[in-house]
RODO-2510 file (C-alpha; in nm, 4 decimals, decimal comma):
residues 294
     n   res          X          Y          Z
     1     m     2,7413     2,5892    -1,0835
     2     h     2,6018     2,6830    -0,7895
     3     l     2,2961     2,4720    -0,6826
     4     t     2,1489     2,5788    -0,3072
     5     d     1,7659     2,5011    -0,3796
     6     t     1,7376     2,1569    -0,3284
     7     q     1,4189     2,1119    -0,5913
     8     e     1,6837     2,2908    -0,8935
     9     i     1,9730     2,0261    -0,7394
    10     k     1,7474     1,7312    -0,7863
    11     k     1,6148     1,8881    -1,1549
    12     y     2,0065     1,9191    -1,2164
    13     l     2,0618     1,5352    -1,1311
    14     n     1,7579     1,4690    -1,3054
    15     p     1,5862     1,1401    -1,1500
    16     s     1,3675     0,9159    -1,4243
    17     i     1,2660     0,7599    -1,0446
    18     s     1,1091     0,9215    -0,8200
    19     i     1,0378     0,6627    -0,4551
    20     i     0,8557     0,8061    -0,1959
    21     i     0,8532     0,6277     0,1882
    22     p     0,5656     0,7964     0,4338
    23     f     0,6811     0,7137     0,7660
    24     y     0,4570     0,7938     1,0720
    25     n     0,6530     0,6608     1,4235
    26     s     0,8910     0,4104     1,2090
    27     e     1,2308     0,4639     1,4023
    28     r     1,2594     0,0171     1,4199
    29     t     1,2380     0,0147     1,0620
    30     l     1,3195     0,2994     0,8848
    31     e     1,6973     0,3173     0,8433
    32     r     1,6485    -0,0302     0,6561
    33     t     1,4156     0,0967     0,4262
    34     i     1,5999     0,4048     0,3388
    35     k     1,9288     0,1874     0,2739
    36     s     1,7680    -0,0376     0,0684
    37     v     1,7192     0,3144    -0,1806
    38     i     2,0598     0,4293    -0,1113
    39     s     2,2602     0,1102    -0,1898
    40     q     2,0956     0,0632    -0,5614
    41     d     2,3322     0,0623    -0,8231
    42     y     2,1175     0,2624    -1,0644
    43     p     2,1992     0,6236    -0,9893
    44     k     1,9360     0,8255    -1,1413
    45     w     1,6938     0,8280    -0,8282
    46     e     1,5558     1,0717    -0,6027
    47     l     1,4014     0,9423    -0,2462
    48     i     1,1256     1,1921    -0,0899
    49     l     1,0985     1,1090     0,3197
    50     v     0,7096     1,2229     0,3887
    51     d     0,6928     1,2440     0,7825
    52     d     0,3294     1,2095     0,8810
    53     g     0,3603     1,3860     1,2361
    54     s     0,6217     1,1118     1,3796
    55     t     0,7061     1,1889     1,7178
    56     d     0,9819     0,9547     1,7861
    57     e     1,3224     0,8674     1,6670
    58     s     1,2630     0,8278     1,2966
    59     v     1,2352     1,2019     1,1996
    60     r     1,5830     1,1772     1,3456
    61     i     1,6709     0,8905     1,1347
    62     a     1,5383     1,0448     0,8083
    63     n     1,7607     1,3734     0,8959
    64     s     2,0597     1,2078     0,8893
    65     f     2,0536     1,0677     0,5113
    66     l     2,0034     1,4155     0,3643
    67     e     2,3663     1,4855     0,3248
    68     d     2,2699     1,2944    -0,0196
    69     k     2,1253     1,5460    -0,2392
    70     r     1,9342     1,3002    -0,4002
    71     v     1,7409     1,2511    -0,0345
    72     s     1,4919     1,5480     0,0693
    73     y     1,2561     1,5631     0,3998
    74     l     0,8898     1,7082     0,4245
    75     y     0,6631     1,7397     0,6913
    76     q     0,2549     1,6969     0,7220
    77     s     0,0704     1,6895     1,0373
    78     n    -0,1016     1,3322     1,0858
    79     r    -0,3097     1,2953     0,7498
    80     g    -0,2433     0,9152     0,6704
    81     v    -0,0255     0,7414     0,4121
    82     g    -0,2501     0,8024     0,1272
    83     a    -0,2151     1,2209     0,2029
    84     s     0,1844     1,1410     0,2557
    85     r     0,2353     0,9199    -0,0866
    86     n     0,0273     1,2152    -0,2943
    87     l     0,2125     1,4993    -0,0940
    88     g     0,5496     1,3180    -0,2183
    89     a     0,4313     1,2729    -0,5562
    90     i     0,3090     1,6794    -0,5676
    91     k     0,7291     1,7456    -0,4860
    92     a     0,8677     1,4610    -0,7152
    93     c     1,1011     1,5604    -1,0045
    94     g     1,1265     1,2222    -1,1426
    95     d     0,8809     1,0942    -1,4229
    96     w     0,8650     0,7765    -1,2708
    97     l     0,7024     0,6990    -0,9150
    98     i     0,7607     0,4034    -0,6364
    99     f     0,5973     0,4385    -0,3263
   100     l     0,7632     0,2284    -0,0466
   101     d     0,6416     0,1715     0,2764
   102     s     0,8400     0,2328     0,5759
   103     d     0,8925    -0,0912     0,6898
   104     d     0,9697    -0,2817     0,3750
   105     e     1,2902    -0,2747     0,1362
   106     l     1,3498    -0,2518    -0,2293
   107     s     1,5401    -0,5555    -0,3340
   108     p     1,9179    -0,5484    -0,4830
   109     n     1,8864    -0,3831    -0,8692
   110     s     1,5428    -0,3022    -0,7995
   111     l     1,5330     0,0163    -0,9773
   112     y     1,7995    -0,0997    -1,2663
   113     n     1,5302    -0,3347    -1,3869
   114     f     1,2334    -0,1108    -1,3214
   115     q     1,4567     0,1234    -1,5765
   116     e     1,5374    -0,1966    -1,8005
   117     a     1,1510    -0,2445    -1,8207
   118     i     1,0742     0,1183    -1,8870
   119     i     1,3096     0,1388    -2,1826
   120     q     1,1951    -0,1984    -2,2966
   121     k     0,8278    -0,1165    -2,3006
   122     q     0,8190     0,3076    -2,3828
   123     d     0,4612     0,3121    -2,4180
   124     s     0,3818     0,1434    -2,0832
   125     e     0,2209     0,3500    -1,7769
   126     l     0,2843     0,1062    -1,5188
   127     i     0,5449    -0,1607    -1,4286
   128     c     0,4116    -0,4565    -1,2016
   129     a     0,6764    -0,6538    -1,0511
   130     k     0,6605    -0,9303    -0,7572
   131     v     0,7222    -0,8911    -0,3792
   132     e     0,9165    -1,1429    -0,1538
   133     c     0,7156    -1,1682     0,1715
   134     l     0,9151    -1,2183     0,4738
   135     e     0,7284    -1,3707     0,7824
   136     s     0,8956    -1,4082     1,1190
   137     k     0,7385    -1,6663     1,2532
   138     d     0,8963    -1,9204     1,5950
   139     s     1,2359    -1,7615     1,5179
   140     e     1,2073    -1,8607     1,1652
   141     i     1,1558    -1,6387     0,8566
   142     k     0,9178    -1,7706     0,6095
   143     i     0,9576    -1,6556     0,2364
   144     s     0,7080    -1,6749    -0,0259
   145     k     0,7071    -1,4284    -0,3839
   146     t     0,3939    -1,3470    -0,4492
   147     s     0,2257    -1,1201    -0,7722
   148     t     0,0323    -0,8537    -0,5748
   149     f    -0,0134    -0,4696    -0,5649
   150     l     0,1732    -0,3644    -0,2802
   151     a     0,4246    -0,0780    -0,2291
   152     g     0,7025    -0,1298    -0,3911
   153     s     0,5758    -0,3916    -0,6308
   154     f     0,5074    -0,1369    -0,8826
   155     c     0,6463     0,1632    -1,0663
   156     v     0,3625     0,3806    -1,1914
   157     n     0,4256     0,6899    -1,4677
   158     r     0,3785     0,9965    -1,3247
   159     r     0,1253     1,1353    -1,5605
   160     l    -0,1441     0,8318    -1,5223
   161     f    -0,0763     0,8845    -1,1137
   162     d    -0,1697     1,2363    -1,1775
   163     r    -0,4670     1,1657    -1,4606
   164     l    -0,6370     0,9592    -1,1757
   165     g    -0,5958     1,1700    -0,8993
   166     g    -0,3578     0,9840    -0,6623
   167     y    -0,4449     0,7893    -0,3678
   168     d    -0,8197     0,8370    -0,2228
   169     v    -0,7505     1,0219     0,1325
   170     q    -1,0316     0,8393     0,2519
   171     l    -0,8815     0,5298     0,2908
   172     k    -0,6565     0,4052     0,6123
   173     f    -0,6946     0,0274     0,4222
   174     a    -0,6338    -0,1183     0,0890
   175     e    -0,5166     0,2190    -0,0395
   176     n    -0,3092     0,0313    -0,3080
   177     t    -0,5578    -0,2361    -0,4338
   178     e    -0,8398     0,0441    -0,4623
   179     f    -0,5913     0,2885    -0,6523
   180     y    -0,4930    -0,0488    -0,9117
   181     f    -0,8747    -0,0868    -0,9400
   182     r    -0,9192     0,3008    -1,0827
   183     i    -0,5898     0,2320    -1,2793
   184     l    -0,7758    -0,0856    -1,4482
   185     e    -1,0616     0,0792    -1,4826
   186     s    -0,8902     0,3750    -1,6927
   187     k    -0,7673     0,0742    -1,9378
   188     a    -0,4059     0,1664    -1,8540
   189     k    -0,1112     0,0369    -2,0791
   190     i     0,0076    -0,2032    -1,8020
   191     y     0,3424    -0,4300    -1,8253
   192     k     0,3990    -0,6966    -1,5733
   193     v     0,7315    -0,8473    -1,5358
   194     d     0,9040    -1,1578    -1,3385
   195     f     1,1516    -1,0024    -1,0864
   196     v     1,1067    -0,9517    -0,7222
   197     s     1,1310    -0,5479    -0,6749
   198     a     1,0490    -0,5386    -0,2820
   199     f     1,0669    -0,7294     0,0306
   200     y     0,7568    -0,7155     0,2287
   201     h     0,7864    -0,7632     0,5956
   202     l     0,4607    -0,9125     0,7384
   203     q     0,2612    -0,7434     1,0136
   204     t     0,1427    -1,0099     1,2577
   205     d     0,0179    -0,7270     1,5458
   206     s    -0,2839    -0,5834     1,3282
   207     g    -0,4882    -0,5411     1,6004
   208     r    -0,8455    -0,3622     1,6405
   209     k    -0,7699    -0,0174     1,5126
   210     n    -0,6752    -0,2117     1,1700
   211     l    -0,9659    -0,4207     1,1465
   212     a    -1,1996    -0,1222     1,2237
   213     y    -0,9601     0,0595     0,8851
   214     m    -1,0343    -0,2496     0,7278
   215     t    -1,4086    -0,2408     0,7306
   216     e    -1,4354     0,1538     0,6783
   217     s    -1,1997     0,0821     0,3422
   218     i    -1,4118    -0,2433     0,2181
   219     e    -1,7251    -0,0439     0,2478
   220     l    -1,6203     0,2343     0,1072
   221     i    -1,4405     0,0763    -0,2116
   222     l    -1,7937    -0,1568    -0,2679
   223     k    -1,9361     0,1462    -0,3271
   224     k    -1,6855     0,3599    -0,5006
   225     h    -1,6656     0,0521    -0,7623
   226     e    -1,9921    -0,1470    -0,7553
   227     h    -2,0072    -0,1675    -1,1741
   228     f    -1,6520    -0,2439    -1,2023
   229     l    -1,5986    -0,5032    -0,9356
   230     s    -1,6461    -0,8674    -1,0394
   231     n    -1,8734    -1,1197    -0,8681
   232     g    -1,5921    -1,3173    -0,7075
   233     i    -1,4515    -0,9900    -0,5456
   234     k    -1,7493    -0,8604    -0,4264
   235     f    -1,8258    -1,2615    -0,2753
   236     l    -1,5044    -1,2160    -0,1025
   237     y    -1,5232    -0,8352     0,0167
   238     h    -1,9264    -0,9245     0,1986
   239     q    -1,7640    -1,2128     0,3695
   240     i    -1,4948    -1,0811     0,5012
   241     l    -1,7332    -0,7586     0,6179
   242     g    -1,9581    -1,0367     0,7480
   243     v    -1,6887    -1,1799     1,0059
   244     n    -1,5564    -0,8215     1,0817
   245     y    -1,8978    -0,7045     1,1793
   246     l    -1,9517    -1,0559     1,3717
   247     r    -1,6063    -0,9257     1,5682
   248     f    -1,7431    -0,6041     1,6099
   249     r    -2,1108    -0,7491     1,7491
   250     k    -2,2776    -0,5775     1,5131
   251     f    -2,4759    -0,8760     1,3785
   252     r    -2,7445    -0,7296     1,1811
   253     d    -2,4430    -0,5602     0,9439
   254     s    -2,3248    -0,8865     0,9660
   255     r    -2,6217    -1,0400     0,8219
   256     r    -2,6369    -0,7972     0,5505
   257     n    -2,3294    -0,9276     0,4310
   258     f    -2,3391    -1,2810     0,4601
   259     k    -2,6898    -1,2084     0,2494
   260     s    -2,5109    -1,0310    -0,0090
   261     a    -2,2431    -1,2796    -0,0271
   262     l    -2,4422    -1,5754    -0,1170
   263     g    -2,6341    -1,3455    -0,3661
   264     y    -2,2778    -1,3458    -0,6166
   265     r    -2,2149    -1,7390    -0,4973
   266     f    -2,3016    -1,9823    -0,3323
   267     h    -2,0596    -2,0994    -0,0796
   268     p    -2,1478    -2,3214     0,2061
   269     l    -1,9409    -2,1972     0,4536
   270     t    -2,0663    -1,8574     0,4054
   271     l    -2,4567    -1,9823     0,4747
   272     i    -2,3018    -2,1563     0,8487
   273     r    -2,1716    -1,8044     0,9085
   274     l    -2,4966    -1,6027     0,8389
   275     t    -2,6567    -1,9258     1,0659
   276     i    -2,4316    -1,8240     1,3370
   277     s    -2,5219    -1,4682     1,2972
   278     w    -2,8341    -1,5135     1,3905
   279     v    -2,7517    -1,6655     1,7339
   280     p    -2,5274    -1,3948     1,9155
   281     p    -2,4203    -1,6306     2,1853
   282     l    -2,2936    -1,8892     1,9516
   283     a    -2,1350    -1,5971     1,7237
   284     k    -1,9634    -1,5104     2,0352
   285     l    -1,8239    -1,7929     2,1038
   286     v    -1,6934    -1,8696     1,7859
   287     y    -1,5509    -1,4730     1,6335
   288     s    -1,3188    -1,3540     1,9178
   289     s    -1,4467    -0,9763     2,0059
   290     s    -1,3251    -0,6302     1,9278
   291     s    -1,4592    -0,3428     2,0970
   292     k    -1,3267    -0,0968     1,8414
   293     s    -1,6370    -0,0045     1,6736
   294     t    -1,6827     0,1452     1,3363
***
């Protein structure tokens, strides 16, 4: 059999799991991430690398793995991680999808463990595992295990992914969280497992740009899921927005969010923050500024 088309080769290999890694200027970490997939014992997978308009050496790194017929490369102009994941899902051949960030890793035997869970719970539409968070600080690596909906921590049936319309491309922060809210709203069949599926490398240099993305995305999530979110989550989100707007020196927006938070739950700290927001000189002393406007 002579197969030359990449898509036909993958159909012949019959992958049951498709791993999608979007990347943008990820030359420092991409090789490590790809190798965490290549080294898996479970063989029936495909890896789709989605280049979101990179200009560094990560393109060369991605291309160096294409000799493995299970690995493919896609390019799009810079549209963000949500659009990159959606593009990868469109091209995927597997019945199940795993999304992995370009600076994280699959744990050893991750794919084997996911496949075992799929077999055990054949009516499941989402398999949720755990992640191990790694944080480098003062030349030491702090490790913590958590159950949270991060890229690499779940395997989703592609029919469910397609039915929900994939990722919301408007979001530049909390894309996985918003997608999980839609999964819960859809009453999909979720199966939680105890193994660690990924190593998540915590980033400490989020910066002002990400603070703006966080603020914009949380505002959108609150509007989009107003009738679904619990009061506890709404309280938390309005607290975060209140503090962010203090840093942007948008005191009216800050007060609006602290008042909303107090409407869902009374907390002394929220009241203190609301009071501070009425005194701009004090707010400037307590909260460092971000000149990046939302």
